[in-house]
Backbone as CSV, one residue per row, in Angstrom:
resi,resn,N_x,N_y,N_z,CA_x,CA_y,CA_z,C_x,C_y,C_z
1,MET,122.816,48.528,53.576,122.909,49.088,54.923,122.416,48.106,55.970
2,HIS,121.323,47.410,55.683,120.776,46.463,56.639,121.776,45.367,56.937
3,SER,122.415,44.816,55.896,123.338,43.710,56.122,124.526,44.144,56.954
4,GLN,125.006,45.383,56.770,126.117,45.880,57.571,125.722,45.998,59.035
5,ARG,124.502,46.467,59.315,124.061,46.596,60.696,123.912,45.232,61.336
6,THR,123.460,44.227,60.563,123.284,42.888,61.103,124.615,42.305,61.521
7,ILE,125.643,42.454,60.675,126.972,41.942,61.015,127.478,42.637,62.269
8,SER,127.292,43.939,62.337,127.739,44.690,63.505,127.005,44.235,64.752
9,ALA,125.683,44.023,64.632,124.899,43.568,65.779,125.366,42.203,66.237
10,GLY,125.664,41.315,65.278,126.141,39.987,65.650,127.472,40.061,66.367
11,HIS,128.372,40.943,65.903,129.671,41.107,66.553,129.487,41.626,67.972
12,CYS,128.593,42.599,68.148,128.337,43.137,69.483,127.752,42.068,70.393
13,THR,126.857,41.248,69.847,126.259,40.177,70.643,127.323,39.245,71.161
14,ARG,128.249,38.798,70.277,129.298,37.865,70.706,130.194,38.502,71.760
15,THR,130.490,39.792,71.586,131.344,40.481,72.553,130.663,40.578,73.906
16,LEU,129.386,40.974,73.907,128.650,41.089,75.162,128.538,39.755,75.858
17,ILE,128.247,38.687,75.098,128.112,37.366,75.691,129.438,36.900,76.277
18,ALA,130.541,37.184,75.582,131.848,36.795,76.108,132.125,37.490,77.430
19,LEU,131.803,38.791,77.511,132.015,39.522,78.760,131.128,38.997,79.869
20,ILE,129.883,38.657,79.522,128.959,38.108,80.505,129.474,36.782,81.046
21,CYS,129.918,35.899,80.150,130.419,34.591,80.572,131.615,34.754,81.502
22,LEU,132.495,35.713,81.181,133.676,35.939,82.007,133.281,36.423,83.392
23,SER,132.351,37.376,83.470,131.968,37.922,84.770,131.237,36.899,85.605
24,VAL,130.364,36.103,84.968,129.637,35.080,85.714,130.573,33.984,86.182
25,ALA,131.524,33.596,85.326,132.477,32.565,85.718,133.303,33.023,86.920
26,THR,133.672,34.311,86.941,134.430,34.855,88.071,133.594,34.811,89.342
27,ALA,132.317,35.209,89.214,131.428,35.160,90.380,131.241,33.735,90.860
28,ALA,131.140,32.792,89.915,130.947,31.388,90.283,132.144,30.870,91.045
29,ALA,133.351,31.259,90.604,134.559,30.801,91.288,134.562,31.261,92.737
30,ASP,134.023,32.447,92.979,133.987,32.971,94.340,132.963,32.250,95.203
31,SER,131.924,31.653,94.571,130.832,31.063,95.337,130.982,29.564,95.534
32,ILE,132.014,28.951,94.962,132.189,27.510,95.055,133.277,27.188,96.061
33,GLY,132.919,26.367,97.030,133.855,25.993,98.074,134.652,24.772,97.685
34,PRO,135.505,24.264,98.607,136.377,23.134,98.299,135.622,21.845,98.039
35,THR,134.377,21.760,98.492,133.604,20.529,98.285,132.652,20.626,97.117
36,GLY,132.693,21.734,96.350,131.831,21.845,95.172,130.851,22.996,95.319
37,PRO,129.814,23.039,94.453,128.863,24.139,94.468,128.176,24.284,95.823
38,VAL,127.944,25.531,96.209,127.295,25.812,97.472,125.837,25.381,97.432
39,GLU,125.166,25.539,96.313,123.759,25.198,96.210,123.434,24.828,94.772
40,ARG,122.253,24.233,94.592,121.775,23.916,93.256,120.381,24.500,93.097
41,MET,119.991,24.693,91.831,118.657,25.178,91.530,118.036,24.293,90.468
42,PRO,116.703,24.241,90.389,116.067,23.497,89.301,116.570,24.003,87.956
43,ALA,116.960,23.089,87.091,117.616,23.467,85.839,116.717,24.278,84.917
44,TYR,115.415,24.250,85.135,114.475,24.845,84.185,114.162,26.307,84.481
45,LEU,114.457,26.786,85.682,113.984,28.102,86.115,115.093,29.136,86.007
46,LEU,115.194,29.790,84.850,116.244,30.783,84.628,115.842,32.162,85.128
47,GLU,114.594,32.541,84.909,114.118,33.844,85.376,112.623,33.745,85.622
48,VAL,112.217,34.147,86.822,110.808,34.085,87.206,110.412,35.450,87.753
49,PRO,109.432,36.128,87.143,109.047,37.465,87.608,108.220,37.388,88.891
50,GLU,108.053,38.521,89.553,107.296,38.562,90.793,105.838,38.174,90.602
51,SER,105.312,38.363,89.393,103.912,38.034,89.148,103.637,36.539,89.207
52,VAL,104.690,35.729,89.046,104.539,34.272,89.121,104.939,33.833,90.523
53,THR,103.951,33.462,91.322,104.223,33.110,92.716,104.656,31.663,92.881
54,ASP,104.181,30.795,91.994,104.453,29.366,92.132,104.789,28.754,90.779
55,VAL,105.704,27.793,90.798,106.044,27.003,89.617,105.938,25.531,90.017
56,LEU,105.219,24.746,89.211,105.087,23.319,89.463,106.002,22.556,88.519
57,VAL,106.723,21.584,89.058,107.584,20.718,88.250,107.181,19.279,88.517
58,ALA,106.749,18.581,87.472,106.333,17.185,87.579,107.503,16.280,87.228
59,ASP,107.973,15.512,88.200,108.996,14.483,87.987,108.239,13.187,87.719
60,THR,108.067,12.866,86.439,107.200,11.732,86.094,107.816,10.387,86.462
61,ASN,109.149,10.288,86.445,109.791,9.037,86.858,109.540,8.743,88.325
62,ALA,109.482,9.786,89.126,109.294,9.628,90.570,107.833,9.775,91.000
63,SER,106.925,9.982,90.039,105.496,10.172,90.349,105.303,11.278,91.385
64,THR,106.051,12.378,91.223,106.044,13.450,92.223,105.889,14.808,91.560
65,LEU,105.003,15.611,92.119,104.822,16.993,91.678,105.427,17.911,92.732
66,TYR,106.438,18.705,92.326,107.113,19.633,93.220,106.560,21.035,93.018
67,ARG,106.505,21.790,94.114,106.117,23.201,94.030,107.278,24.064,94.495
68,PHE,107.625,25.057,93.651,108.674,26.018,93.975,108.065,27.415,94.040
69,THR,108.608,28.235,94.907,108.197,29.638,94.980,109.421,30.528,94.802
70,VAL,109.151,31.796,94.525,110.219,32.771,94.344,110.322,33.617,95.602
71,SER,111.504,33.694,96.164,111.758,34.517,97.340,112.967,35.402,97.045
72,GLY,112.700,36.676,96.729,113.779,37.553,96.285,114.352,37.036,94.988
73,ASN,115.646,36.771,94.958,116.291,36.205,93.773,116.504,34.701,93.893
74,ARG,115.852,34.072,94.852,116.042,32.649,95.102,114.795,31.858,94.744
75,ILE,115.024,30.663,94.214,113.947,29.717,93.962,113.924,28.747,95.137
76,VAL,112.791,28.667,95.822,112.702,27.894,97.055,111.759,26.708,96.856
77,ALA,112.226,25.493,97.176,111.382,24.303,97.133,110.443,24.330,98.335
78,GLN,109.131,24.226,98.070,108.149,24.333,99.143,107.609,22.977,99.588
79,ASP,107.128,22.175,98.650,106.532,20.902,99.029,106.474,19.984,97.813
80,GLU,106.038,18.743,98.031,105.925,17.760,96.958,104.728,16.862,97.208
81,ARG,104.193,16.295,96.116,102.975,15.501,96.191,103.056,14.309,95.236
82,TYR,102.448,13.217,95.633,102.325,12.062,94.755,101.367,12.393,93.612
83,MET,101.654,11.876,92.422,100.766,12.090,91.279,100.749,10.857,90.389
84,SER,99.691,10.746,89.602,99.580,9.715,88.571,99.720,10.373,87.208
85,ILE,100.225,9.600,86.236,100.361,10.107,84.868,99.719,9.112,83.900
86,GLY,99.973,9.292,82.599,99.348,8.482,81.569,99.644,6.987,81.682
87,GLN,98.677,6.200,81.278,98.820,4.737,81.319,100.048,4.251,80.548
88,ASN,100.384,4.944,79.469,101.520,4.540,78.633,102.758,5.408,78.852
89,GLY,102.806,6.083,80.003,103.994,6.856,80.331,103.985,8.261,79.751
90,VAL,105.152,8.727,79.318,105.310,10.122,78.895,105.762,10.209,77.431
91,GLY,105.778,11.436,76.923,106.220,11.667,75.550,105.071,11.664,74.569
92,LYS,103.981,12.352,74.913,102.789,12.369,74.060,103.112,12.900,72.673
93,GLN,102.611,12.179,71.646,102.804,12.567,70.249,101.491,12.716,69.493
94,ARG,100.479,11.979,69.908,99.226,11.983,69.137,98.035,11.796,70.069
95,ALA,96.859,12.116,69.532,95.633,11.973,70.310,95.415,10.517,70.715
96,TRP,94.967,10.343,71.931,94.578,9.037,72.478,95.726,8.036,72.579
97,ASP,96.966,8.523,72.645,98.067,7.583,72.892,98.247,7.301,74.387
98,ARG,97.419,7.986,75.206,97.409,7.790,76.665,98.796,8.033,77.281
99,LYS,99.490,9.006,76.716,100.771,9.433,77.260,100.668,10.879,77.756
100,THR,101.464,11.196,78.744,101.527,12.547,79.287,102.578,13.347,78.521
101,PRO,102.248,14.559,78.072,103.234,15.350,77.318,104.367,15.828,78.212
102,LEU,105.528,16.013,77.615,106.696,16.572,78.293,106.939,17.975,77.743
103,GLY,107.109,18.940,78.622,107.336,20.300,78.161,106.937,21.318,79.205
104,VAL,106.777,22.560,78.743,106.411,23.685,79.600,104.996,24.116,79.245
105,TYR,104.116,24.097,80.235,102.708,24.416,79.999,102.217,25.417,81.034
106,PHE,101.028,25.969,80.768,100.401,26.892,81.699,98.987,26.425,81.990
107,ILE,98.574,26.593,83.227,97.184,26.360,83.596,96.338,27.434,82.924
108,THR,95.226,27.034,82.302,94.412,28.002,81.561,93.169,28.454,82.320
109,LYS,92.608,27.596,83.175,91.391,27.945,83.922,91.099,26.847,84.934
110,ARG,90.092,27.063,85.745,89.606,26.029,86.665,88.233,25.583,86.210
111,LEU,88.028,24.277,86.145,86.749,23.712,85.723,85.935,23.261,86.926
112,ASP,84.639,23.412,86.805,83.710,22.856,87.789,83.510,21.379,87.455
113,THR,83.950,20.494,88.337,83.881,19.057,88.043,82.614,18.392,88.566
114,SER,81.687,19.169,89.129,80.507,18.566,89.753,79.646,17.793,88.758
115,LYS,79.714,18.169,87.478,78.916,17.474,86.468,79.768,16.635,85.523
116,LEU,81.043,16.449,85.880,81.941,15.639,85.064,82.080,14.246,85.659
117,ASP,82.759,13.386,84.935,83.019,12.035,85.418,83.701,12.086,86.782
118,ALA,83.349,11.158,87.645,83.886,11.141,89.013,85.398,11.015,89.043
119,LYS,86.012,10.505,87.977,87.464,10.300,87.977,88.245,11.605,88.058
120,TYR,87.591,12.747,87.753,88.291,14.031,87.794,88.337,14.637,89.190
121,GLY,87.621,14.048,90.130,87.723,14.469,91.508,87.153,15.838,91.788
122,VAL,87.769,16.547,92.755,87.192,17.779,93.282,87.444,19.004,92.413
123,ALA,88.419,18.932,91.507,88.737,20.098,90.667,89.556,19.647,89.472
124,ALA,89.584,20.484,88.442,90.387,20.198,87.250,90.892,21.509,86.662
125,PHE,92.169,21.499,86.281,92.824,22.677,85.716,93.442,22.290,84.372
126,PRO,92.806,22.668,83.249,93.375,22.339,81.934,94.735,22.998,81.722
127,LEU,95.609,22.284,81.005,96.890,22.825,80.568,96.800,23.165,79.086
128,ASP,97.692,24.035,78.616,97.606,24.532,77.240,98.332,23.634,76.235
129,TYR,98.209,22.331,76.417,98.698,21.392,75.392,97.635,21.286,74.304
130,PRO,98.003,21.300,73.013,99.352,21.460,72.469,99.739,22.941,72.347
131,ASN,100.897,23.284,72.878,101.372,24.663,72.759,102.071,24.857,71.411
132,ALA,102.666,26.030,71.211,103.275,26.336,69.904,104.399,25.356,69.562
133,TRP,105.163,24.922,70.580,106.244,23.979,70.294,105.699,22.597,69.956
134,ASP,104.648,22.184,70.637,104.008,20.910,70.288,103.500,20.955,68.846
135,GLN,102.919,22.064,68.460,102.433,22.207,67.098,103.590,22.205,66.106
136,TYR,104.703,22.826,66.501,105.916,22.805,65.673,106.332,21.360,65.420
137,ARG,106.223,20.533,66.455,106.585,19.114,66.366,105.444,18.240,65.833
138,GLU,104.340,18.880,65.441,103.185,18.215,64.844,102.572,17.176,65.782
139,ARG,102.560,17.515,67.065,101.894,16.659,68.041,100.408,16.987,68.080
140,THR,99.608,15.989,68.293,98.158,16.172,68.270,97.555,15.760,69.608
141,GLY,96.252,15.989,69.720,95.535,15.674,70.947,95.255,16.933,71.748
142,ASN,94.483,16.795,72.804,94.158,17.915,73.692,93.582,17.335,74.982
143,GLY,93.029,18.191,75.816,92.390,17.716,77.036,93.349,17.181,78.080
144,ILE,94.532,17.801,78.182,95.483,17.419,79.228,95.241,18.325,80.435
145,TRP,94.869,17.709,81.556,94.487,18.457,82.743,95.344,18.058,83.941
146,LEU,95.378,18.955,84.905,95.804,18.642,86.268,94.507,18.498,87.054
147,HIS,94.223,17.309,87.557,92.920,17.103,88.198,93.039,16.181,89.408
148,GLY,91.889,16.002,90.087,91.829,15.150,91.259,91.536,13.705,90.900
149,VAL,90.997,12.967,91.864,90.721,11.535,91.667,89.320,11.208,92.172
150,ASP,88.827,10.069,91.758,87.533,9.564,92.234,87.583,9.441,93.761
151,ARG,86.569,9.960,94.420,86.533,9.905,95.888,86.560,8.470,96.411
152,ASN,86.102,7.546,95.610,86.092,6.133,96.021,87.410,5.426,95.719
153,LEU,88.302,6.103,94.970,89.617,5.546,94.641,90.658,6.616,94.946
154,PRO,90.921,6.874,96.217,91.729,8.034,96.599,93.180,7.993,96.166
155,ARG,93.729,6.814,95.854,95.119,6.763,95.402,95.199,5.902,94.139
156,ARG,95.332,6.563,93.012,95.422,5.849,91.744,96.836,5.315,91.538
157,PRO,97.001,4.273,90.730,98.350,3.795,90.400,99.151,4.882,89.699
158,ALA,100.478,4.731,89.674,101.350,5.751,89.083,101.051,5.961,87.604
159,LEU,100.747,4.898,86.866,100.400,4.976,85.440,98.929,4.634,85.297
160,ASP,98.064,5.665,85.242,96.638,5.343,85.338,95.712,6.320,84.631
161,THR,96.215,7.411,84.053,95.334,8.383,83.413,95.396,8.251,81.894
162,ASP,94.576,9.061,81.225,94.604,9.095,79.757,95.672,10.058,79.235
163,GLY,96.501,10.572,80.127,97.554,11.514,79.755,97.648,12.702,80.701
164,CYS,96.665,12.824,81.583,96.636,13.933,82.536,97.576,13.676,83.711
165,LEU,97.714,14.716,84.555,98.366,14.605,85.849,97.265,14.569,86.898
166,ALA,97.230,13.525,87.724,96.178,13.378,88.721,96.781,13.392,90.121
167,LEU,96.229,14.244,90.986,96.666,14.352,92.374,95.571,13.871,93.310
168,PRO,95.934,13.369,94.487,94.918,13.106,95.503,94.092,14.367,95.761
169,ASN,92.807,14.199,96.025,91.914,15.349,96.143,92.368,16.362,97.189
170,ASP,92.790,15.870,98.367,93.194,16.819,99.401,94.438,17.597,98.993
171,GLU,95.338,16.950,98.257,96.541,17.631,97.796,96.200,18.684,96.743
172,LEU,95.288,18.352,95.861,94.908,19.324,94.828,94.222,20.533,95.462
173,LEU,93.352,20.283,96.444,92.674,21.397,97.103,93.661,22.290,97.839
174,SER,94.727,21.712,98.378,95.729,22.526,99.076,96.498,23.420,98.108
175,LEU,96.528,23.036,96.827,97.209,23.823,95.791,96.287,24.821,95.107
176,ALA,94.997,24.535,95.084,94.066,25.225,94.191,94.112,26.741,94.319
177,GLY,94.240,27.239,95.544,94.233,28.678,95.744,95.471,29.375,95.199
178,ARG,96.504,28.621,94.851,97.753,29.206,94.359,97.900,29.088,92.833
179,LEU,96.959,28.414,92.196,97.049,28.190,90.758,96.343,29.309,90.004
180,ARG,97.102,30.058,89.208,96.569,31.224,88.520,96.528,30.991,87.013
181,PRO,95.340,31.123,86.411,95.230,30.909,84.965,96.188,31.790,84.180
182,MET,96.884,31.170,83.218,97.830,31.813,82.315,99.007,32.470,83.050
183,GLU,99.221,32.110,84.302,100.373,32.599,85.057,101.202,31.457,85.634
184,THR,100.537,30.410,86.115,101.248,29.330,86.797,101.821,28.337,85.784
185,PRO,103.155,28.223,85.703,103.755,27.243,84.794,103.730,25.844,85.417
186,VAL,103.546,24.861,84.552,103.655,23.454,84.943,104.686,22.826,84.012
187,ILE,105.846,22.485,84.553,106.924,21.888,83.770,106.871,20.384,83.964
188,VAL,106.640,19.660,82.891,106.507,18.205,82.980,107.781,17.583,82.425
189,ALA,108.532,16.915,83.295,109.846,16.379,82.957,109.893,14.875,83.219
190,ARG,110.864,14.225,82.597,111.096,12.815,82.928,111.581,12.695,84.370
191,GLU,112.511,13.578,84.726,112.987,13.644,86.098,113.490,15.050,86.374
192,LEU,113.497,15.409,87.642,113.918,16.746,88.039,115.436,16.848,87.991
193,HIS,115.936,17.821,87.219,117.377,18.060,87.121,117.730,19.364,87.823
194,TRP,118.980,19.416,88.316,119.463,20.576,89.044,120.733,21.097,88.394
195,LEU,120.979,22.406,88.566,122.193,23.031,88.026,122.789,23.982,89.050
196,ASP,124.079,24.246,88.886,124.754,25.277,89.643,124.123,26.630,89.274
197,PRO,123.805,27.478,90.248,123.202,28.788,89.938,124.024,29.619,88.966
198,ALA,125.357,29.465,88.975,126.197,30.267,88.078,125.925,29.928,86.617
199,GLU,125.700,28.656,86.330,125.401,28.264,84.952,124.043,28.796,84.522
200,ILE,123.083,28.737,85.418,121.759,29.286,85.121,121.852,30.785,84.862
201,GLU,122.610,31.489,85.681,122.739,32.933,85.512,123.447,33.290,84.210
202,ARG,124.442,32.510,83.825,125.144,32.764,82.562,124.176,32.671,81.394
203,ASN,123.355,31.637,81.374,122.385,31.482,80.291,121.338,32.592,80.324
204,ARG,120.926,32.983,81.521,119.931,34.054,81.629,120.461,35.368,81.065
205,LEU,121.697,35.697,81.386,122.272,36.951,80.899,122.492,36.920,79.387
206,GLU,122.911,35.781,78.866,123.007,35.637,77.403,121.655,35.926,76.760
207,PHE,120.620,35.318,77.333,119.275,35.503,76.779,118.847,36.960,76.835
208,ARG,119.138,37.632,77.931,118.725,39.024,78.062,119.352,39.900,76.985
209,VAL,120.565,39.575,76.574,121.220,40.322,75.493,120.422,40.178,74.201
210,VAL,120.075,38.941,73.843,119.386,38.745,72.561,117.943,39.227,72.618
211,LEU,117.303,39.123,73.778,115.944,39.661,73.892,115.955,41.170,73.670
212,ASP,116.957,41.860,74.178,117.014,43.308,73.977,117.333,43.652,72.525
213,LEU,118.143,42.829,71.863,118.375,43.042,70.434,117.079,42.877,69.643
214,TRP,116.281,41.885,70.023,114.972,41.673,69.380,114.093,42.902,69.586
215,ARG,114.055,43.406,70.820,113.245,44.586,71.131,113.725,45.800,70.326
216,GLN,115.033,46.032,70.319,115.582,47.182,69.603,115.302,47.103,68.101
217,SER,115.416,45.912,67.545,115.200,45.777,66.102,113.769,46.150,65.722
218,MET,112.799,45.842,66.597,111.418,46.250,66.337,111.260,47.755,66.476
219,GLN,111.829,48.296,67.529,111.683,49.734,67.776,112.318,50.555,66.661
220,GLN,113.443,50.074,66.145,114.154,50.785,65.081,113.675,50.384,63.683
221,ARG,112.730,49.492,63.630,112.207,48.957,62.370,113.339,48.454,61.460
222,ASP,114.275,47.751,62.074,115.401,47.169,61.347,115.053,45.709,61.037
223,LEU,114.412,45.504,59.892,113.904,44.179,59.556,115.021,43.154,59.432
224,ALA,116.171,43.560,58.880,117.275,42.611,58.715,117.781,42.115,60.064
225,ALA,117.964,43.038,61.016,118.414,42.642,62.350,117.364,41.783,63.043
226,TYR,116.102,42.145,62.865,114.996,41.401,63.453,114.954,39.965,62.927
227,LEU,115.002,39.796,61.610,114.909,38.462,61.018,116.155,37.630,61.276
228,SER,117.301,38.289,61.545,118.519,37.532,61.838,118.400,36.752,63.141
229,LEU,117.435,37.111,63.982,117.230,36.417,65.251,116.252,35.253,65.119
230,TYR,115.748,35.029,63.905,114.811,33.935,63.665,115.522,32.778,62.975
231,ASP,115.288,31.583,63.473,115.932,30.380,62.951,115.457,30.076,61.535
232,ASP,116.315,29.479,60.740,115.922,29.104,59.377,114.760,28.113,59.386
233,GLY,114.642,27.341,60.452,113.545,26.376,60.563,112.328,26.918,61.283
234,PHE,112.235,28.243,61.452,111.120,28.869,62.163,109.777,28.491,61.527
235,LYS,108.795,28.226,62.406,107.425,27.971,61.954,106.452,28.634,62.916
236,HIS,105.398,29.220,62.342,104.369,29.860,63.160,103.051,29.848,62.400
237,ARG,102.078,29.117,62.923,100.730,29.075,62.359,100.735,28.862,60.846
238,GLY,101.472,27.856,60.432,101.511,27.490,59.026,102.504,28.258,58.191
239,MET,103.154,29.273,58.766,104.143,30.056,58.025,105.555,29.546,58.326
240,ASP,106.376,29.405,57.267,107.800,29.158,57.465,108.502,30.512,57.545
241,LYS,109.839,30.510,57.608,110.537,31.777,57.782,110.330,32.715,56.590
242,ALA,110.275,32.178,55.381,110.090,33.033,54.205,108.746,33.748,54.262
243,ALA,107.690,32.998,54.577,106.364,33.606,54.674,106.297,34.574,55.848
244,TRP,106.934,34.216,56.948,106.975,35.102,58.111,107.692,36.410,57.781
245,SER,108.753,36.337,57.006,109.513,37.530,56.625,108.644,38.498,55.825
246,VAL,107.864,37.963,54.897,106.959,38.805,54.103,105.897,39.433,54.998
247,TYR,105.351,38.621,55.899,104.316,39.097,56.823,104.853,40.224,57.714
248,ARG,106.047,40.034,58.251,106.609,41.033,59.143,107.058,42.286,58.392
249,LEU,107.462,42.142,57.141,107.785,43.313,56.323,106.568,44.223,56.233
250,GLY,105.388,43.632,56.020,104.171,44.432,55.967,103.889,45.141,57.272
251,ALA,104.131,44.437,58.392,103.891,45.043,59.703,104.876,46.175,59.981
252,PHE,106.146,45.972,59.622,107.158,47.002,59.838,106.853,48.238,58.990
253,THR,106.361,48.030,57.782,106.079,49.131,56.873,104.846,49.914,57.299
254,ALA,103.839,49.189,57.819,102.552,49.816,58.107,102.552,50.643,59.382
255,ARG,103.463,50.354,60.296,103.381,50.997,61.611,104.723,51.575,62.015
256,SER,104.721,52.825,62.431,105.945,53.487,62.891,105.925,53.536,64.412
257,LEU,106.700,52.670,65.035,106.711,52.583,66.489,107.640,53.632,67.085
258,THR,107.197,54.221,68.182,108.045,55.158,68.910,108.727,54.493,70.096
259,ALA,108.174,53.364,70.557,108.789,52.644,71.680,108.315,51.203,71.688
260,VAL,109.214,50.308,72.072,108.883,48.906,72.313,109.458,48.549,73.676
261,GLU,108.593,48.110,74.568,109.024,47.761,75.916,108.674,46.304,76.205
262,VAL,109.540,45.642,76.970,109.241,44.293,77.447,109.413,44.277,78.957
263,GLY,108.584,43.512,79.631,108.656,43.413,81.085,108.036,42.118,81.559
264,ASN,108.102,41.902,82.857,107.501,40.710,83.461,108.022,39.441,82.780
265,VAL,109.329,39.356,82.615,109.936,38.293,81.809,110.030,36.987,82.584
266,LEU,109.526,35.934,81.974,109.658,34.564,82.473,110.502,33.796,81.467
267,LEU,111.554,33.125,81.938,112.409,32.335,81.053,112.565,30.938,81.640
268,LEU,112.115,29.948,80.888,112.135,28.562,81.344,112.807,27.672,80.305
269,ALA,113.624,26.740,80.775,114.251,25.759,79.884,113.308,24.590,79.687
270,ASP,113.224,24.106,78.455,112.396,22.948,78.176,113.020,21.710,78.825
271,PRO,112.229,20.869,79.478,112.799,19.717,80.185,113.160,18.551,79.279
272,GLU,112.724,18.583,78.032,112.912,17.442,77.139,113.793,17.760,75.946
273,GLU,113.628,18.945,75.364,114.369,19.348,74.172,115.633,20.092,74.589
274,PRO,116.816,19.551,74.303,118.050,20.223,74.737,118.176,21.632,74.149
275,ASP,118.551,22.579,74.982,118.835,23.961,74.570,117.633,24.673,73.968
276,LEU,116.433,24.258,74.361,115.216,24.968,73.965,114.701,25.728,75.178
277,TYR,114.342,26.999,74.967,113.890,27.857,76.060,112.606,28.574,75.657
278,LEU,111.731,28.737,76.629,110.515,29.518,76.427,110.642,30.828,77.181
279,SER,110.493,31.938,76.464,110.397,33.243,77.124,108.958,33.732,76.981
280,ARG,108.420,34.218,78.083,107.057,34.760,78.092,107.132,36.112,78.787
281,PHE,106.592,37.159,78.142,106.749,38.501,78.690,105.631,39.405,78.191
282,THR,105.504,40.523,78.864,104.562,41.557,78.450,105.254,42.481,77.455
283,GLN,104.601,42.704,76.328,105.127,43.572,75.274,104.219,44.788,75.135
284,VAL,104.827,45.974,75.170,104.066,47.214,74.989,104.588,47.910,73.740
285,LEU,103.731,48.030,72.730,104.077,48.717,71.487,103.397,50.084,71.485
286,THR,104.193,51.126,71.274,103.665,52.493,71.301,103.928,53.177,69.971
287,ASP,102.872,53.809,69.432,103.015,54.644,68.247,102.227,55.927,68.469
288,ALA,102.042,56.689,67.423,101.393,57.996,67.572,99.953,57.886,68.069
289,SER,99.318,56.754,67.845,97.915,56.594,68.240,97.748,56.061,69.653
290,GLY,98.839,55.636,70.301,98.732,55.098,71.651,99.539,53.826,71.828
291,SER,99.224,53.079,72.886,99.966,51.865,73.224,99.059,50.641,73.207
292,VAL,99.659,49.521,72.822,98.960,48.240,72.833,99.816,47.259,73.631
293,THR,99.205,46.598,74.606,99.910,45.649,75.457,99.449,44.240,75.161
294,THR,100.391,43.338,74.935,100.084,41.933,74.707,101.072,41.072,75.503
295,THR,100.728,39.809,75.633,101.645,38.838,76.226,102.227,37.990,75.104
296,LYS,103.549,37.949,75.037,104.246,37.227,73.971,104.927,35.987,74.526
297,ARG,105.016,34.974,73.658,105.838,33.804,73.942,106.790,33.599,72.767
298,LEU,108.062,33.537,73.058,109.069,33.229,72.051,109.792,31.952,72.473
299,TYR,109.884,31.003,71.562,110.626,29.765,71.802,111.992,29.894,71.140
300,TRP,113.039,29.803,71.944,114.413,30.035,71.490,115.204,28.743,71.495
301,LYS,116.054,28.590,70.494,117.036,27.517,70.464,118.409,28.133,70.693
302,ARG,119.133,27.607,71.695,120.480,28.108,71.975,121.489,27.150,71.354
303,TYR,122.300,27.667,70.433,123.275,26.841,69.730,124.623,26.872,70.451
304,SER,125.510,25.973,70.060,126.787,25.802,70.755,127.675,27.040,70.673
305,ASP,127.444,27.898,69.681,128.244,29.125,69.555,127.640,30.281,70.354
306,ALA,126.721,29.954,71.268,126.057,30.942,72.130,125.114,31.855,71.353
307,HIS,124.763,31.473,70.138,123.744,32.206,69.393,122.366,31.649,69.749
308,TRP,121.434,32.555,69.968,120.056,32.179,70.269,119.198,32.554,69.056
309,ARG,118.320,31.643,68.645,117.446,31.901,67.508,116.013,31.489,67.853
310,ILE,115.062,32.270,67.388,113.642,32.011,67.653,113.150,30.943,66.672
311,VAL,112.568,29.872,67.207,112.088,28.777,66.353,110.561,28.782,66.234
312,SER,109.873,29.438,67.168,108.427,29.551,67.089,107.992,30.657,68.044
313,GLU,106.780,31.121,67.885,106.260,32.128,68.819,104.759,32.060,68.908
314,ASP,104.223,32.712,69.924,102.783,32.684,70.160,102.417,33.850,71.072
315,ASN,101.134,34.073,71.243,100.649,35.060,72.184,99.969,34.367,73.355
316,GLY,99.847,35.092,74.460,99.103,34.559,75.600,99.955,33.857,76.640
């Protein structure tokens, strides 16, 4: 029975995605003038909830940190700032390689720098490197921060940190009030890329279909449908897909859910790994004893056949 439902779910997914692509393509045709697309958007920002007021995008080739805000359904470029990165450039793989990591990160807290080395300047905001995808790729190291500069050296060279992002002190202070722990994303890219909004919307709607299938499979305790959304190469905290399947079987058996809800969805494209996306959302699981709310992160790989599969996941 499970295998039959999985095949049916896959068929429905392909049908829904085909209809979505057709409707978005039609809308795109209406919005494109004789000289090309009417507007472009940052390629990484597919869906940003109201709870996220600001998104930072670091263009490491240009030594520039951009700030975007959400206004209704539009992503608006607000300002940009000079920044320094790692002495050895980007693409961090191991501890002390003095490279800045590329990927999607979140500010975790604000540090008091008054008792730290003067090079950190007026403030420091740690990023959550290594995240689940970095761990998937077996990258090592830690201590990647967004921080200020020595007051006696107000403008550092473009390649000058141990892997952190460093801003002039006045620029960092102008941002500080808008940086929210575990809410503000920092996307570190080689360079800032842009896309036609129609393409971004097509990918967002595809994702929403599979996210709802994931939610439904949990609510219905359909383990086969649930596991069909996980990539064969899935890894999570030392577990491969086989071990994860056994672990989740126990969870499905032990708890009878009456509702599974997702909200506050953030969907970001990875700036370095093609067709890799991070979804972060609030998950509410309800059973006879009550509800439990957590923040989930699912890392999805989008394949050429428009199938999305989860390659890693995390909380927070």
